[in-house]
PDB file with one MODEL, atoms N, CA, C and O in Angstrom:
MODEL        1
ATOM      1  N   UNK A   1     121.855 260.083 -12.321  1.00  0.00           N
ATOM      2  CA  UNK A   1     121.476 258.709 -12.458  1.00  0.00           C
ATOM      3  C   UNK A   1     120.899 258.622 -11.521  1.00  0.00           C
ATOM      4  O   UNK A   1     121.119 258.906 -10.344  1.00  0.00           O
ATOM      5  N   UNK A   2     119.630 257.954 -12.376  1.00  0.00           N
ATOM      6  CA  UNK A   2     118.738 256.911 -11.198  1.00  0.00           C
ATOM      7  C   UNK A   2     119.912 255.670 -10.394  1.00  0.00           C
ATOM      8  O   UNK A   2     121.053 255.344 -10.722  1.00  0.00           O
ATOM      9  N   UNK A   3     119.042 255.217  -9.258  1.00  0.00           N
ATOM     10  CA  UNK A   3     119.796 254.174  -8.747  1.00  0.00           C
ATOM     11  C   UNK A   3     119.680 252.764  -9.280  1.00  0.00           C
ATOM     12  O   UNK A   3     120.130 251.900  -8.527  1.00  0.00           O
ATOM     13  N   UNK A   4     119.177 252.365 -10.405  1.00  0.00           N
ATOM     14  CA  UNK A   4     118.814 251.799 -10.691  1.00  0.00           C
ATOM     15  C   UNK A   4     119.990 251.349 -11.841  1.00  0.00           C
ATOM     16  O   UNK A   4     120.471 250.249 -12.112  1.00  0.00           O
ATOM     17  N   UNK A   5     120.165 252.357 -12.245  1.00  0.00           N
ATOM     18  CA  UNK A   5     121.634 252.251 -13.860  1.00  0.00           C
ATOM     19  C   UNK A   5     122.541 252.657 -12.948  1.00  0.00           C
ATOM     20  O   UNK A   5     123.567 251.991 -13.090  1.00  0.00           O
ATOM     21  N   UNK A   6     122.656 253.645 -11.858  1.00  0.00           N
ATOM     22  CA  UNK A   6     124.596 253.147 -11.170  1.00  0.00           C
ATOM     23  C   UNK A   6     124.406 251.994 -10.399  1.00  0.00           C
ATOM     24  O   UNK A   6     125.507 251.542 -10.084  1.00  0.00           O
ATOM     25  N   UNK A   7     123.342 251.225  -9.896  1.00  0.00           N
ATOM     26  CA  UNK A   7     123.534 249.554  -9.854  1.00  0.00           C
ATOM     27  C   UNK A   7     123.878 249.229 -11.417  1.00  0.00           C
ATOM     28  O   UNK A   7     125.094 249.059 -11.507  1.00  0.00           O
ATOM     29  N   UNK A   8     123.488 249.143 -12.173  1.00  0.00           N
ATOM     30  CA  UNK A   8     123.965 248.082 -13.002  1.00  0.00           C
ATOM     31  C   UNK A   8     125.830 248.374 -13.472  1.00  0.00           C
ATOM     32  O   UNK A   8     126.749 247.628 -13.813  1.00  0.00           O
ATOM     33  N   UNK A   9     125.650 250.209 -13.195  1.00  0.00           N
ATOM     34  CA  UNK A   9     126.930 250.608 -14.208  1.00  0.00           C
ATOM     35  C   UNK A   9     127.864 249.846 -13.217  1.00  0.00           C
ATOM     36  O   UNK A   9     128.834 249.376 -13.813  1.00  0.00           O
ATOM     37  N   UNK A  10     127.852 249.482 -11.334  1.00  0.00           N
ATOM     38  CA  UNK A  10     128.395 249.339 -11.000  1.00  0.00           C
ATOM     39  C   UNK A  10     129.088 247.439 -10.675  1.00  0.00           C
ATOM     40  O   UNK A  10     129.920 246.876  -9.964  1.00  0.00           O
ATOM     41  N   UNK A  11     127.967 247.063 -11.846  1.00  0.00           N
ATOM     42  CA  UNK A  11     127.623 245.480 -11.787  1.00  0.00           C
ATOM     43  C   UNK A  11     128.780 245.292 -12.422  1.00  0.00           C
ATOM     44  O   UNK A  11     129.908 244.849 -12.210  1.00  0.00           O
ATOM     45  N   UNK A  12     127.874 245.971 -13.616  1.00  0.00           N
ATOM     46  CA  UNK A  12     129.618 245.798 -15.466  1.00  0.00           C
ATOM     47  C   UNK A  12     131.038 246.849 -14.790  1.00  0.00           C
ATOM     48  O   UNK A  12     132.134 246.781 -15.347  1.00  0.00           O
ATOM     49  N   UNK A  13     130.874 247.548 -13.863  1.00  0.00           N
ATOM     50  CA  UNK A  13     132.452 247.863 -13.760  1.00  0.00           C
ATOM     51  C   UNK A  13     133.277 246.591 -12.414  1.00  0.00           C
ATOM     52  O   UNK A  13     134.485 246.638 -12.179  1.00  0.00           O
ATOM     53  N   UNK A  14     132.330 245.579 -11.713  1.00  0.00           N
ATOM     54  CA  UNK A  14     133.030 244.796 -10.404  1.00  0.00           C
ATOM     55  C   UNK A  14     132.833 243.863 -11.866  1.00  0.00           C
ATOM     56  O   UNK A  14     134.027 243.813 -12.158  1.00  0.00           O
ATOM     57  N   UNK A  15     132.301 243.271 -12.722  1.00  0.00           N
ATOM     58  CA  UNK A  15     132.432 242.008 -13.842  1.00  0.00           C
ATOM     59  C   UNK A  15     133.857 242.317 -14.757  1.00  0.00           C
ATOM     60  O   UNK A  15     134.736 241.480 -14.964  1.00  0.00           O
ATOM     61  N   UNK A  16     133.856 243.834 -15.284  1.00  0.00           N
ATOM     62  CA  UNK A  16     135.036 244.161 -15.830  1.00  0.00           C
ATOM     63  C   UNK A  16     136.518 243.714 -14.878  1.00  0.00           C
ATOM     64  O   UNK A  16     137.371 242.858 -15.113  1.00  0.00           O
ATOM     65  N   UNK A  17     136.418 244.436 -14.041  1.00  0.00           N
ATOM     66  CA  UNK A  17     137.565 244.113 -12.909  1.00  0.00           C
ATOM     67  C   UNK A  17     137.864 242.902 -12.676  1.00  0.00           C
ATOM     68  O   UNK A  17     139.019 242.483 -12.761  1.00  0.00           O
ATOM     69  N   UNK A  18     136.803 242.146 -12.332  1.00  0.00           N
ATOM     70  CA  UNK A  18     136.913 240.571 -12.144  1.00  0.00           C
ATOM     71  C   UNK A  18     137.679 239.539 -13.359  1.00  0.00           C
ATOM     72  O   UNK A  18     138.378 238.550 -13.144  1.00  0.00           O
ATOM     73  N   UNK A  19     137.307 240.106 -14.617  1.00  0.00           N
ATOM     74  CA  UNK A  19     137.986 239.693 -15.478  1.00  0.00           C
ATOM     75  C   UNK A  19     139.655 240.023 -16.088  1.00  0.00           C
ATOM     76  O   UNK A  19     140.564 239.337 -16.554  1.00  0.00           O
ATOM     77  N   UNK A  20     139.447 241.405 -15.793  1.00  0.00           N
ATOM     78  CA  UNK A  20     140.860 242.013 -15.569  1.00  0.00           C
ATOM     79  C   UNK A  20     141.407 241.270 -14.847  1.00  0.00           C
ATOM     80  O   UNK A  20     142.289 240.622 -15.410  1.00  0.00           O
ATOM     81  N   UNK A  21     141.221 240.994 -13.431  1.00  0.00           N
ATOM     82  CA  UNK A  21     142.277 240.407 -12.581  1.00  0.00           C
ATOM     83  C   UNK A  21     142.218 238.418 -13.208  1.00  0.00           C
ATOM     84  O   UNK A  21     142.955 237.857 -12.398  1.00  0.00           O
ATOM     85  N   UNK A  22     141.801 237.574 -13.986  1.00  0.00           N
ATOM     86  CA  UNK A  22     141.694 236.461 -14.149  1.00  0.00           C
ATOM     87  C   UNK A  22     142.965 236.936 -14.962  1.00  0.00           C
ATOM     88  O   UNK A  22     144.113 236.625 -14.645  1.00  0.00           O
ATOM     89  N   UNK A  23     142.449 238.152 -16.629  1.00  0.00           N
ATOM     90  CA  UNK A  23     143.477 238.081 -17.140  1.00  0.00           C
ATOM     91  C   UNK A  23     144.642 238.170 -16.755  1.00  0.00           C
ATOM     92  O   UNK A  23     145.309 237.807 -17.725  1.00  0.00           O
ATOM     93  N   UNK A  24     145.415 238.467 -15.817  1.00  0.00           N
ATOM     94  CA  UNK A  24     146.785 239.150 -15.021  1.00  0.00           C
ATOM     95  C   UNK A  24     147.266 237.844 -14.996  1.00  0.00           C
ATOM     96  O   UNK A  24     148.346 237.434 -15.420  1.00  0.00           O
ATOM     97  N   UNK A  25     146.095 237.046 -14.297  1.00  0.00           N
ATOM     98  CA  UNK A  25     146.421 235.609 -13.490  1.00  0.00           C
ATOM     99  C   UNK A  25     146.916 234.793 -14.488  1.00  0.00           C
ATOM    100  O   UNK A  25     147.737 234.008 -14.014  1.00  0.00           O
ATOM    101  N   UNK A  26     146.716 234.627 -15.943  1.00  0.00           N
ATOM    102  CA  UNK A  26     146.539 233.646 -16.779  1.00  0.00           C
ATOM    103  C   UNK A  26     147.851 234.773 -17.429  1.00  0.00           C
ATOM    104  O   UNK A  26     148.960 234.413 -17.035  1.00  0.00           O
ATOM    105  N   UNK A  27     147.879 235.850 -18.200  1.00  0.00           N
ATOM    106  CA  UNK A  27     149.483 236.213 -18.792  1.00  0.00           C
ATOM    107  C   UNK A  27     150.043 236.106 -18.193  1.00  0.00           C
ATOM    108  O   UNK A  27     151.005 235.731 -18.864  1.00  0.00           O
ATOM    109  N   UNK A  28     150.663 236.126 -16.290  1.00  0.00           N
ATOM    110  CA  UNK A  28     151.498 236.015 -16.481  1.00  0.00           C
ATOM    111  C   UNK A  28     151.923 234.821 -15.879  1.00  0.00           C
ATOM    112  O   UNK A  28     152.994 234.784 -15.272  1.00  0.00           O
ATOM    113  N   UNK A  29     150.956 233.524 -16.018  1.00  0.00           N
ATOM    114  CA  UNK A  29     151.443 232.120 -15.741  1.00  0.00           C
ATOM    115  C   UNK A  29     151.959 232.415 -17.178  1.00  0.00           C
ATOM    116  O   UNK A  29     153.112 232.801 -17.369  1.00  0.00           O
ATOM    117  N   UNK A  30     151.163 232.240 -18.072  1.00  0.00           N
ATOM    118  CA  UNK A  30     151.566 231.687 -19.067  1.00  0.00           C
ATOM    119  C   UNK A  30     153.512 232.679 -19.766  1.00  0.00           C
ATOM    120  O   UNK A  30     154.468 232.199 -20.375  1.00  0.00           O
ATOM    121  N   UNK A  31     153.210 234.298 -19.171  1.00  0.00           N
ATOM    122  CA  UNK A  31     155.386 234.421 -19.359  1.00  0.00           C
ATOM    123  C   UNK A  31     155.919 233.971 -18.681  1.00  0.00           C
ATOM    124  O   UNK A  31     157.136 233.821 -18.794  1.00  0.00           O
ATOM    125  N   UNK A  32     155.218 233.558 -17.666  1.00  0.00           N
ATOM    126  CA  UNK A  32     156.703 232.135 -16.834  1.00  0.00           C
ATOM    127  C   UNK A  32     156.675 230.810 -17.333  1.00  0.00           C
ATOM    128  O   UNK A  32     157.619 230.156 -16.890  1.00  0.00           O
ATOM    129  N   UNK A  33     156.054 230.284 -17.969  1.00  0.00           N
ATOM    130  CA  UNK A  33     155.757 228.967 -19.241  1.00  0.00           C
ATOM    131  C   UNK A  33     156.758 228.826 -19.974  1.00  0.00           C
ATOM    132  O   UNK A  33     157.757 228.113 -19.883  1.00  0.00           O
ATOM    133  N   UNK A  34     156.146 230.140 -21.288  1.00  0.00           N
ATOM    134  CA  UNK A  34     157.127 230.197 -21.773  1.00  0.00           C
ATOM    135  C   UNK A  34     158.487 230.319 -22.063  1.00  0.00           C
ATOM    136  O   UNK A  34     159.337 230.742 -21.280  1.00  0.00           O
ATOM    137  N   UNK A  35     158.711 229.858 -23.452  1.00  0.00           N
ATOM    138  CA  UNK A  35     160.421 229.568 -23.261  1.00  0.00           C
ATOM    139  C   UNK A  35     161.012 230.556 -24.075  1.00  0.00           C
ATOM    140  O   UNK A  35     161.901 231.071 -23.396  1.00  0.00           O
ATOM    141  N   UNK A  36     160.976 230.941 -24.897  1.00  0.00           N
ATOM    142  CA  UNK A  36     160.895 232.490 -25.968  1.00  0.00           C
ATOM    143  C   UNK A  36     161.374 233.044 -25.037  1.00  0.00           C
ATOM    144  O   UNK A  36     161.527 232.198 -24.156  1.00  0.00           O
ATOM    145  N   UNK A  37     161.791 234.238 -24.632  1.00  0.00           N
ATOM    146  CA  UNK A  37     162.116 235.389 -23.596  1.00  0.00           C
ATOM    147  C   UNK A  37     161.578 236.964 -24.815  1.00  0.00           C
ATOM    148  O   UNK A  37     161.268 238.080 -24.399  1.00  0.00           O
ATOM    149  N   UNK A  38     161.612 236.646 -25.897  1.00  0.00           N
ATOM    150  CA  UNK A  38     161.110 237.938 -26.541  1.00  0.00           C
ATOM    151  C   UNK A  38     159.342 237.358 -26.104  1.00  0.00           C
ATOM    152  O   UNK A  38     158.653 238.223 -25.563  1.00  0.00           O
ATOM    153  N   UNK A  39     158.784 236.192 -26.299  1.00  0.00           N
ATOM    154  CA  UNK A  39     157.165 236.427 -26.279  1.00  0.00           C
ATOM    155  C   UNK A  39     157.181 236.004 -24.666  1.00  0.00           C
ATOM    156  O   UNK A  39     156.109 235.484 -24.355  1.00  0.00           O
ATOM    157  N   UNK A  40     158.097 236.093 -23.600  1.00  0.00           N
ATOM    158  CA  UNK A  40     157.950 236.645 -22.526  1.00  0.00           C
ATOM    159  C   UNK A  40     157.309 237.761 -21.945  1.00  0.00           C
ATOM    160  O   UNK A  40     156.353 238.099 -21.246  1.00  0.00           O
ATOM    161  N   UNK A  41     158.504 238.263 -22.706  1.00  0.00           N
ATOM    162  CA  UNK A  41     158.298 240.163 -22.692  1.00  0.00           C
ATOM    163  C   UNK A  41     157.126 240.809 -22.756  1.00  0.00           C
ATOM    164  O   UNK A  41     156.681 241.696 -22.027  1.00  0.00           O
ATOM    165  N   UNK A  42     156.619 240.225 -23.799  1.00  0.00           N
ATOM    166  CA  UNK A  42     155.524 240.135 -24.440  1.00  0.00           C
ATOM    167  C   UNK A  42     154.318 239.813 -24.203  1.00  0.00           C
ATOM    168  O   UNK A  42     153.457 240.671 -24.395  1.00  0.00           O
ATOM    169  N   UNK A  43     154.051 238.894 -23.867  1.00  0.00           N
ATOM    170  CA  UNK A  43     152.835 238.757 -22.581  1.00  0.00           C
ATOM    171  C   UNK A  43     153.686 238.937 -21.616  1.00  0.00           C
ATOM    172  O   UNK A  43     154.669 238.355 -22.074  1.00  0.00           O
ATOM    173  N   UNK A  44     153.982 239.322 -20.639  1.00  0.00           N
ATOM    174  CA  UNK A  44     154.228 239.992 -20.099  1.00  0.00           C
ATOM    175  C   UNK A  44     153.518 241.594 -20.240  1.00  0.00           C
ATOM    176  O   UNK A  44     152.430 241.949 -19.788  1.00  0.00           O
ATOM    177  N   UNK A  45     154.364 242.291 -20.900  1.00  0.00           N
ATOM    178  CA  UNK A  45     153.773 243.961 -20.779  1.00  0.00           C
ATOM    179  C   UNK A  45     152.358 243.275 -21.434  1.00  0.00           C
ATOM    180  O   UNK A  45     151.548 244.040 -20.911  1.00  0.00           O
ATOM    181  N   UNK A  46     151.749 242.580 -22.025  1.00  0.00           N
ATOM    182  CA  UNK A  46     150.402 242.282 -21.881  1.00  0.00           C
ATOM    183  C   UNK A  46     149.786 242.748 -19.939  1.00  0.00           C
ATOM    184  O   UNK A  46     149.096 243.562 -19.326  1.00  0.00           O
ATOM    185  N   UNK A  47     150.583 241.639 -19.750  1.00  0.00           N
ATOM    186  CA  UNK A  47     149.735 241.561 -18.161  1.00  0.00           C
ATOM    187  C   UNK A  47     149.898 242.604 -17.838  1.00  0.00           C
ATOM    188  O   UNK A  47     149.097 242.713 -16.909  1.00  0.00           O
ATOM    189  N   UNK A  48     150.642 243.986 -17.988  1.00  0.00           N
ATOM    190  CA  UNK A  48     150.759 244.967 -17.636  1.00  0.00           C
ATOM    191  C   UNK A  48     149.588 245.694 -17.813  1.00  0.00           C
ATOM    192  O   UNK A  48     148.888 246.458 -17.150  1.00  0.00           O
ATOM    193  N   UNK A  49     149.606 245.196 -18.943  1.00  0.00           N
ATOM    194  CA  UNK A  49     148.641 246.588 -19.323  1.00  0.00           C
ATOM    195  C   UNK A  49     147.009 246.703 -18.684  1.00  0.00           C
ATOM    196  O   UNK A  49     146.182 247.600 -18.521  1.00  0.00           O
ATOM    197  N   UNK A  50     147.091 245.381 -18.463  1.00  0.00           N
ATOM    198  CA  UNK A  50     146.061 244.795 -17.918  1.00  0.00           C
ATOM    199  C   UNK A  50     145.616 245.484 -16.149  1.00  0.00           C
ATOM    200  O   UNK A  50     144.461 245.732 -15.803  1.00  0.00           O
ATOM    201  N   UNK A  51     146.768 245.660 -15.331  1.00  0.00           N
ATOM    202  CA  UNK A  51     147.399 246.152 -14.434  1.00  0.00           C
ATOM    203  C   UNK A  51     146.698 247.902 -14.143  1.00  0.00           C
ATOM    204  O   UNK A  51     146.199 248.614 -13.271  1.00  0.00           O
ATOM    205  N   UNK A  52     147.211 247.880 -15.921  1.00  0.00           N
ATOM    206  CA  UNK A  52     146.909 249.289 -15.732  1.00  0.00           C
ATOM    207  C   UNK A  52     145.027 249.696 -15.460  1.00  0.00           C
ATOM    208  O   UNK A  52     144.497 250.532 -14.728  1.00  0.00           O
ATOM    209  N   UNK A  53     144.438 248.674 -16.418  1.00  0.00           N
ATOM    210  CA  UNK A  53     143.071 248.296 -16.656  1.00  0.00           C
ATOM    211  C   UNK A  53     142.141 248.378 -15.263  1.00  0.00           C
ATOM    212  O   UNK A  53     141.134 249.059 -15.068  1.00  0.00           O
ATOM    213  N   UNK A  54     142.707 247.607 -14.520  1.00  0.00           N
ATOM    214  CA  UNK A  54     142.293 247.415 -12.560  1.00  0.00           C
ATOM    215  C   UNK A  54     142.402 249.092 -12.158  1.00  0.00           C
ATOM    216  O   UNK A  54     141.400 249.795 -12.029  1.00  0.00           O
ATOM    217  N   UNK A  55     143.594 249.513 -12.013  1.00  0.00           N
ATOM    218  CA  UNK A  55     143.766 251.003 -11.421  1.00  0.00           C
ATOM    219  C   UNK A  55     142.752 251.789 -12.110  1.00  0.00           C
ATOM    220  O   UNK A  55     142.186 252.585 -11.362  1.00  0.00           O
ATOM    221  N   UNK A  56     142.285 251.796 -13.555  1.00  0.00           N
ATOM    222  CA  UNK A  56     141.260 252.448 -13.554  1.00  0.00           C
ATOM    223  C   UNK A  56     139.883 251.843 -13.755  1.00  0.00           C
ATOM    224  O   UNK A  56     139.036 252.670 -14.093  1.00  0.00           O
ATOM    225  N   UNK A  57     139.591 250.972 -13.665  1.00  0.00           N
ATOM    226  CA  UNK A  57     138.087 250.818 -12.991  1.00  0.00           C
ATOM    227  C   UNK A  57     137.697 250.516 -11.276  1.00  0.00           C
ATOM    228  O   UNK A  57     136.664 250.525 -10.606  1.00  0.00           O
ATOM    229  N   UNK A  58     139.561 250.179 -10.948  1.00  0.00           N
ATOM    230  CA  UNK A  58     139.172 250.269  -9.456  1.00  0.00           C
ATOM    231  C   UNK A  58     138.990 251.731  -9.007  1.00  0.00           C
ATOM    232  O   UNK A  58     138.086 252.088  -8.252  1.00  0.00           O
ATOM    233  N   UNK A  59     140.209 252.800  -9.697  1.00  0.00           N
ATOM    234  CA  UNK A  59     138.706 254.654  -9.594  1.00  0.00           C
ATOM    235  C   UNK A  59     137.709 254.878  -9.950  1.00  0.00           C
ATOM    236  O   UNK A  59     137.009 255.767  -9.465  1.00  0.00           O
ATOM    237  N   UNK A  60     137.246 253.852 -11.253  1.00  0.00           N
ATOM    238  CA  UNK A  60     135.740 254.195 -11.185  1.00  0.00           C
ATOM    239  C   UNK A  60     135.270 254.228  -9.589  1.00  0.00           C
ATOM    240  O   UNK A  60     135.097 255.116  -8.755  1.00  0.00           O
ATOM    241  N   UNK A  61     135.166 252.905  -9.614  1.00  0.00           N
ATOM    242  CA  UNK A  61     133.665 251.923  -9.053  1.00  0.00           C
ATOM    243  C   UNK A  61     134.583 253.005  -7.480  1.00  0.00           C
ATOM    244  O   UNK A  61     133.727 252.987  -6.596  1.00  0.00           O
ATOM    245  N   UNK A  62     135.795 253.778  -6.956  1.00  0.00           N
ATOM    246  CA  UNK A  62     136.162 254.041  -6.073  1.00  0.00           C
ATOM    247  C   UNK A  62     135.096 256.183  -6.047  1.00  0.00           C
ATOM    248  O   UNK A  62     134.563 256.978  -5.273  1.00  0.00           O
ATOM    249  N   UNK A  63     135.411 256.013  -7.332  1.00  0.00           N
ATOM    250  CA  UNK A  63     134.214 257.342  -7.562  1.00  0.00           C
ATOM    251  C   UNK A  63     132.682 257.138  -7.706  1.00  0.00           C
ATOM    252  O   UNK A  63     132.024 258.141  -7.429  1.00  0.00           O
ATOM    253  N   UNK A  64     132.019 256.093  -8.066  1.00  0.00           N
ATOM    254  CA  UNK A  64     130.582 256.156  -8.572  1.00  0.00           C
ATOM    255  C   UNK A  64     129.897 254.757  -6.567  1.00  0.00           C
ATOM    256  O   UNK A  64     128.767 254.494  -6.156  1.00  0.00           O
ATOM    257  N   UNK A  65     131.022 254.423  -6.132  1.00  0.00           N
ATOM    258  CA  UNK A  65     130.210 253.749  -4.988  1.00  0.00           C
ATOM    259  C   UNK A  65     131.205 254.114  -3.855  1.00  0.00           C
ATOM    260  O   UNK A  65     132.229 253.470  -3.629  1.00  0.00           O
ATOM    261  N   UNK A  66     130.771 255.302  -3.108  1.00  0.00           N
ATOM    262  CA  UNK A  66     130.429 255.855  -2.203  1.00  0.00           C
ATOM    263  C   UNK A  66     130.727 255.125  -0.628  1.00  0.00           C
ATOM    264  O   UNK A  66     131.375 255.483   0.355  1.00  0.00           O
ATOM    265  N   UNK A  67     130.061 254.164  -0.894  1.00  0.00           N
ATOM    266  CA  UNK A  67     130.396 253.042  -0.204  1.00  0.00           C
ATOM    267  C   UNK A  67     131.840 251.842  -0.738  1.00  0.00           C
ATOM    268  O   UNK A  67     132.254 251.308   0.291  1.00  0.00           O
ATOM    269  N   UNK A  68     132.265 251.572  -1.407  1.00  0.00           N
ATOM    270  CA  UNK A  68     133.382 251.232  -1.509  1.00  0.00           C
ATOM    271  C   UNK A  68     134.867 252.580  -1.803  1.00  0.00           C
ATOM    272  O   UNK A  68     136.092 252.496  -1.703  1.00  0.00           O
ATOM    273  N   UNK A  69     133.972 253.641  -2.162  1.00  0.00           N
ATOM    274  CA  UNK A  69     135.448 254.678  -1.933  1.00  0.00           C
ATOM    275  C   UNK A  69     135.577 254.710  -0.287  1.00  0.00           C
ATOM    276  O   UNK A  69     136.580 255.336   0.057  1.00  0.00           O
ATOM    277  N   UNK A  70     134.895 254.248   0.680  1.00  0.00           N
ATOM    278  CA  UNK A  70     135.088 254.832   2.463  1.00  0.00           C
ATOM    279  C   UNK A  70     135.535 253.139   2.870  1.00  0.00           C
ATOM    280  O   UNK A  70     135.941 252.693   3.943  1.00  0.00           O
ATOM    281  N   UNK A  71     135.333 252.584   1.833  1.00  0.00           N
ATOM    282  CA  UNK A  71     136.236 250.830   2.461  1.00  0.00           C
ATOM    283  C   UNK A  71     137.983 251.517   1.873  1.00  0.00           C
ATOM    284  O   UNK A  71     138.954 252.024   2.434  1.00  0.00           O
ATOM    285  N   UNK A  72     137.665 251.210   0.691  1.00  0.00           N
ATOM    286  CA  UNK A  72     139.179 251.901  -0.068  1.00  0.00           C
ATOM    287  C   UNK A  72     139.894 252.679   0.996  1.00  0.00           C
ATOM    288  O   UNK A  72     140.968 252.180   1.332  1.00  0.00           O
ATOM    289  N   UNK A  73     139.401 254.249   1.855  1.00  0.00           N
ATOM    290  CA  UNK A  73     139.702 254.760   2.400  1.00  0.00           C
ATOM    291  C   UNK A  73     140.721 254.603   3.842  1.00  0.00           C
ATOM    292  O   UNK A  73     141.713 255.006   4.450  1.00  0.00           O
ATOM    293  N   UNK A  74     139.475 253.596   3.800  1.00  0.00           N
ATOM    294  CA  UNK A  74     139.735 253.013   5.525  1.00  0.00           C
ATOM    295  C   UNK A  74     140.768 252.091   5.423  1.00  0.00           C
ATOM    296  O   UNK A  74     141.447 251.928   6.437  1.00  0.00           O
ATOM    297  N   UNK A  75     140.969 251.619   4.691  1.00  0.00           N
ATOM    298  CA  UNK A  75     141.996 249.848   4.238  1.00  0.00           C
ATOM    299  C   UNK A  75     143.535 251.120   4.978  1.00  0.00           C
ATOM    300  O   UNK A  75     144.242 251.145   5.986  1.00  0.00           O
ATOM    301  N   UNK A  76     143.391 251.827   3.924  1.00  0.00           N
ATOM    302  CA  UNK A  76     144.657 252.561   4.068  1.00  0.00           C
ATOM    303  C   UNK A  76     145.555 251.959   2.927  1.00  0.00           C
ATOM    304  O   UNK A  76     145.237 251.063   2.145  1.00  0.00           O
ATOM    305  N   UNK A  77     146.671 252.601   2.993  1.00  0.00           N
ATOM    306  CA  UNK A  77     147.749 251.709   1.926  1.00  0.00           C
ATOM    307  C   UNK A  77     147.963 250.086   3.002  1.00  0.00           C
ATOM    308  O   UNK A  77     147.607 249.676   4.107  1.00  0.00           O
ATOM    309  N   UNK A  78     148.979 249.478   1.500  1.00  0.00           N
ATOM    310  CA  UNK A  78     149.746 248.681   2.242  1.00  0.00           C
ATOM    311  C   UNK A  78     150.796 248.384   2.988  1.00  0.00           C
ATOM    312  O   UNK A  78     151.868 248.977   2.872  1.00  0.00           O
ATOM    313  N   UNK A  79     150.475 246.959   4.245  1.00  0.00           N
ATOM    314  CA  UNK A  79     151.639 247.506   4.571  1.00  0.00           C
ATOM    315  C   UNK A  79     152.991 247.382   4.520  1.00  0.00           C
ATOM    316  O   UNK A  79     153.709 248.247   5.020  1.00  0.00           O
TER     317      UNK A  79
ENDMDL
END
């Protein structure tokens, strides 16, 4: 893979990651505001699915972007 192709791929992955994170915020806010418990559960499940997407995108970024991988590893697990 050429550097320009890698750059384009990384840009796309980061944009997708940002979109998924925004979606999580939106769905969780909606789940909190819904009166119907069944609707809350469905919307929260969708938010949880989005969290899985975030995990997969982060894994791809970690594998494709050496500098990003180093930053993730240096940061370590959350305190």
